[in-house]
C-alpha positions in Angstrom: 87.8 107.6 103.8 91.0 107.0 101.9 94.2 107.1 104.1 96.7 109.4 102.5 99.3 109.5 105.2 101.3 106.4 106.4 101.7 107.2 110.1 103.9 104.1 110.7 106.3 105.1 107.9 106.4 108.7 109.3 107.3 107.4 112.8 110.0 105.1 111.4 111.5 107.9 109.2 111.4 110.5 111.9 112.9 108.2 114.5 115.7 107.2 112.2 116.5 110.9 111.4 116.5 111.8 115.1 119.0 109.0 115.8 121.2 110.1 112.9 121.2 113.7 114.3 122.1 112.4 117.8 125.1 110.5 116.3 126.2 113.4 114.1 126.5 115.8 117.0 128.3 113.8 119.7 125.2 112.5 121.4 123.6 116.0 121.7 120.3 116.8 120.2 118.5 120.0 119.3 115.1 119.6 117.6 112.5 122.1 116.4 109.0 121.0 115.6 106.5 122.9 113.5 103.0 122.9 114.7 102.0 121.2 118.0 104.1 118.5 119.6 101.0 116.6 120.7 97.3 116.9 120.1 97.8 118.2 116.6 94.3 117.8 115.4 94.8 120.2 112.5 97.4 118.0 111.0 95.2 114.9 111.5 92.3 116.7 109.7 94.4 117.7 106.7 96.5 114.5 106.5 94.1 111.5 106.8 96.0 108.9 108.6 98.2 111.3 110.7 97.7 110.6 114.4 97.5 113.7 116.6 100.4 112.5 118.8 102.7 111.3 116.0 105.5 113.8 116.8 105.5 112.8 120.5 105.5 109.1 119.5 108.6 109.6 117.4 110.5 111.2 120.2 109.3 108.6 122.7 110.5 105.8 120.5 114.0 107.3 120.3 114.2 107.9 124.0 113.2 104.3 124.7 115.7 103.0 122.3 118.5 105.1 123.8 117.6 103.9 127.3 117.7 100.3 126.1 121.2 101.0 124.6 122.4 102.5 127.9 121.2 99.5 129.8 122.8 97.1 127.3 126.3 98.5 128.1 
């Protein structure tokens, strides 16, 4: 099966966008997600390469990075 969706690129782009939104609004964040936040098997069926928990992974990455930044200071 041909992979039509670059999951790693999606995670990188979403994580960067989330960090930009946090910085733009004085370290506050409001997010809306279309579809399911996790176990999104419909998206993984229609987008070969999309992993069912991709949205959750993007948020998890940002939270981990923020925690590391807090510990650094």
